DSSP file (Angstrom, degrees, kcal/mol; ACC not computed):
  #  RESIDUE AA STRUCTURE BP1 BP2  ACC     N-H-->O    O-->H-N    N-H-->O    O-->H-N    TCO  KAPPA ALPHA  PHI   PSI    X-CA   Y-CA   Z-CA
    1    1 A X     >        0   0    0      0, 0.0     4,-2.0     0, 0.0     5,-0.1   0.000 360.0 360.0 360.0 -31.8  109.0   98.1  121.9
    2    2 A X  H  >  +     0   0    0      1,-0.2     4,-2.7     2,-0.2     5,-0.2   0.869 360.0  54.4 -65.9 -35.5  106.0   98.6  119.7
    3    3 A X  H  > S+     0   0    0      2,-0.2     4,-2.2     1,-0.2    -1,-0.2   0.865 107.8  50.3 -67.7 -34.2  107.2   96.0  117.2
    4    4 A X  H  > S+     0   0    0      2,-0.2     4,-2.5     1,-0.2    -1,-0.2   0.921 111.7  47.6 -67.1 -44.3  107.4   93.5  120.0
    5    5 A X  H  X S+     0   0    0     -4,-2.0     4,-2.5     2,-0.2     5,-0.2   0.927 113.3  48.2 -61.9 -45.9  103.9   94.3  121.2
    6    6 A X  H  X S+     0   0    0     -4,-2.7     4,-2.4     1,-0.2    -1,-0.2   0.899 112.1  49.5 -62.2 -41.6  102.5   94.1  117.6
    7    7 A X  H  X S+     0   0    0     -4,-2.2     4,-2.5     2,-0.2    -1,-0.2   0.919 112.5  46.7 -64.1 -44.4  104.3   90.8  117.0
    8    8 A X  H  X S+     0   0    0     -4,-2.5     4,-2.4     2,-0.2    -2,-0.2   0.895 113.3  48.0 -67.5 -40.2  103.0   89.2  120.3
    9    9 A X  H  X S+     0   0    0     -4,-2.5     4,-2.6     2,-0.2     5,-0.3   0.916 113.3  48.6 -65.5 -42.5   99.4   90.4  119.6
   10   10 A X  H  X S+     0   0    0     -4,-2.4     4,-2.4    -5,-0.2     5,-0.2   0.903 111.8  49.2 -63.1 -41.8   99.5   89.1  116.1
   11   11 A X  H  X S+     0   0    0     -4,-2.5     4,-2.4     2,-0.2     5,-0.2   0.914 112.2  48.9 -63.3 -43.4  100.9   85.8  117.3
   12   12 A X  H  X S+     0   0    0     -4,-2.4     4,-3.0     2,-0.2    -2,-0.2   0.959 115.3  41.7 -62.0 -52.3   98.2   85.5  119.9
   13   13 A X  H  X S+     0   0    0     -4,-2.6     4,-2.6     1,-0.2     5,-0.2   0.865 114.7  51.9 -67.9 -35.0   95.3   86.3  117.6
   14   14 A X  H  X S+     0   0    0     -4,-2.4     4,-2.0    -5,-0.3    -1,-0.2   0.932 114.9  41.8 -64.2 -45.0   96.7   84.1  114.8
   15   15 A X  H  X S+     0   0    0     -4,-2.4     4,-2.5    -5,-0.2     5,-0.2   0.909 115.5  50.5 -66.9 -43.0   97.1   81.1  117.1
   16   16 A X  H  X S+     0   0    0     -4,-3.0     4,-2.7    -5,-0.2     5,-0.2   0.920 111.7  47.1 -62.2 -45.7   93.7   81.8  118.8
   17   17 A X  H  X S+     0   0    0     -4,-2.6     4,-2.3     2,-0.2    -1,-0.2   0.899 113.7  47.3 -64.8 -41.6   91.9   82.0  115.4
   18   18 A X  H  X S+     0   0    0     -4,-2.0     4,-2.3    -5,-0.2    -1,-0.2   0.914 114.1  47.3 -66.4 -42.8   93.5   78.9  114.0
   19   19 A X  H  X S+     0   0    0     -4,-2.5     4,-2.6     2,-0.2     5,-0.2   0.926 112.4  49.3 -64.2 -45.4   92.8   76.9  117.2
   20   20 A X  H  X S+     0   0    0     -4,-2.7     4,-2.5    -5,-0.2     5,-0.2   0.919 112.3  48.1 -61.7 -44.3   89.2   78.1  117.4
   21   21 A X  H  X S+     0   0    0     -4,-2.3     4,-2.3     2,-0.2    -1,-0.2   0.893 112.0  49.7 -63.4 -40.4   88.6   77.2  113.7
   22   22 A X  H  X S+     0   0    0     -4,-2.3     4,-1.9     2,-0.2    -2,-0.2   0.915 111.9  47.5 -64.3 -43.7   90.2   73.8  114.2
   23   23 A X  H  X S+     0   0    0     -4,-2.6     4,-2.8     2,-0.2     5,-0.3   0.924 113.5  47.6 -64.4 -44.7   88.1   73.0  117.3
   24   24 A X  H  X S+     0   0    0     -4,-2.5     4,-2.4     1,-0.2    -1,-0.2   0.900 111.0  52.0 -63.3 -39.5   84.9   74.1  115.6
   25   25 A X  H  < S+     0   0    0     -4,-2.3    -1,-0.2    -5,-0.2    -2,-0.2   0.857 115.0  41.3 -65.5 -34.7   85.7   72.1  112.5
   26   26 A X  H  < S+     0   0    0     -4,-1.9    -2,-0.2    -5,-0.1    -1,-0.2   0.897 119.0  43.5 -78.8 -42.1   86.3   68.9  114.6
   27   27 A X  H  < S+     0   0    0     -4,-2.8     2,-0.9     1,-0.2    -2,-0.2   0.925 115.3  47.7 -71.6 -45.0   83.3   69.4  117.0
   28   28 A X  S  < S-     0   0    0     -4,-2.4     2,-1.3    -5,-0.3    -1,-0.2  -0.837  72.4-170.4-102.3 102.1   80.8   70.4  114.4
   29   29 A X        +     0   0    0     -2,-0.9     2,-0.4    -3,-0.1    -4,-0.1  -0.605  28.2 142.9 -98.0  76.6   81.1   67.9  111.5
   30   30 A X        -     0   0    0     -2,-1.3     2,-0.5    -5,-0.1    -2,-0.1  -0.931  39.0-157.0-114.2 139.2   78.9   69.5  108.8
   31   31 A X        +     0   0    0     -2,-0.4     2,-0.3     4,-0.1    -2,-0.1  -0.556  50.5 122.2-110.4  65.8   79.8   69.3  105.1
   32   32 A X     >  -     0   0    0     -2,-0.5     4,-2.0     1,-0.1     5,-0.2  -0.916  67.2-128.4-127.7 155.4   77.8   72.3  103.9
   33   33 A X  H  > S+     0   0    0     -2,-0.3     4,-2.3     1,-0.2     5,-0.2   0.837 109.3  57.4 -68.0 -33.0   78.7   75.5  102.1
   34   34 A X  H  > S+     0   0    0      2,-0.2     4,-2.1     1,-0.2    -1,-0.2   0.917 107.8  46.6 -64.5 -42.8   76.9   77.6  104.7
   35   35 A X  H  > S+     0   0    0      2,-0.2     4,-2.5     1,-0.2    -2,-0.2   0.924 112.7  48.9 -66.4 -44.3   79.0   76.2  107.5
   36   36 A X  H  X S+     0   0    0     -4,-2.0     4,-2.3     1,-0.2    -1,-0.2   0.895 110.8  51.8 -61.3 -40.3   82.2   76.6  105.6
   37   37 A X  H  X S+     0   0    0     -4,-2.3     4,-2.0     2,-0.2    -1,-0.2   0.895 109.5  49.9 -62.5 -40.8   81.2   80.2  104.8
   38   38 A X  H  X S+     0   0    0     -4,-2.1     4,-2.4     2,-0.2    -2,-0.2   0.934 110.9  48.4 -64.4 -46.8   80.6   80.9  108.5
   39   39 A X  H  X S+     0   0    0     -4,-2.5     4,-2.3     1,-0.2    -2,-0.2   0.910 112.7  48.1 -62.1 -43.0   83.9   79.5  109.6
   40   40 A X  H  X S+     0   0    0     -4,-2.3     4,-2.2     1,-0.2    -1,-0.2   0.861 110.1  53.3 -65.9 -34.7   85.8   81.5  106.9
   41   41 A X  H  X S+     0   0    0     -4,-2.0     4,-2.0     2,-0.2    -2,-0.2   0.914 109.2  47.9 -65.2 -43.5   83.9   84.6  108.0
   42   42 A X  H  X S+     0   0    0     -4,-2.4     4,-2.2     1,-0.2    -2,-0.2   0.924 111.9  50.1 -63.0 -44.1   84.9   84.1  111.6
   43   43 A X  H  X S+     0   0    0     -4,-2.3     4,-1.9     1,-0.2    -1,-0.2   0.892 110.8  48.9 -62.4 -39.7   88.5   83.6  110.6
   44   44 A X  H  X S+     0   0    0     -4,-2.2     4,-2.2     2,-0.2    -1,-0.2   0.858 109.2  52.5 -70.8 -33.3   88.5   86.7  108.5
   45   45 A X  H  X S+     0   0    0     -4,-2.0     4,-2.3     2,-0.2    -2,-0.2   0.903 109.1  49.7 -67.2 -40.1   87.0   88.8  111.3
   46   46 A X  H  X S+     0   0    0     -4,-2.2     4,-2.0     1,-0.2    -2,-0.2   0.898 111.3  49.8 -64.0 -38.6   89.7   87.7  113.7
   47   47 A X  H  X S+     0   0    0     -4,-1.9     4,-1.9     2,-0.2    -2,-0.2   0.878 108.3  53.2 -66.2 -37.5   92.3   88.6  111.0
   48   48 A X  H  X S+     0   0    0     -4,-2.2     4,-0.9     2,-0.2    -2,-0.2   0.920 108.8  49.0 -63.0 -43.3   90.6   92.0  110.6
   49   49 A X  H >X S+     0   0    0     -4,-2.3     3,-0.8     1,-0.2     4,-0.7   0.903 109.0  53.5 -62.7 -40.4   90.9   92.6  114.4
   50   50 A X  H >< S+     0   0    0     -4,-2.0     3,-0.8     1,-0.2    -1,-0.2   0.880 105.5  53.6 -61.3 -37.5   94.5   91.6  114.3
   51   51 A X  H 3< S+     0   0    0     -4,-1.9    -1,-0.2     1,-0.2    -2,-0.2   0.677  95.6  68.8 -73.5 -16.8   95.2   94.1  111.5
   52   52 A X  H <<        0   0    0     -4,-0.9    -1,-0.2    -3,-0.8    -2,-0.2   0.778 360.0 360.0 -71.9 -25.1   93.7   97.0  113.6
   53   53 A X    <<        0   0    0     -3,-0.8    -1,-0.3    -4,-0.7    -2,-0.2   0.477 360.0 360.0 -82.3 360.0   96.6   96.8  116.0
């Protein structure tokens, strides 16, 4: 049962992070290194949270 819970939580956060990054990328159209760095930082933090479970 734990593997199912882990899989579902991983799927949720993976989908959520990808969707959030896509929406931010479309809504905020900046071509700067600072913005790209921020988006990658957010994605990595979501991945870190996912790995805690």
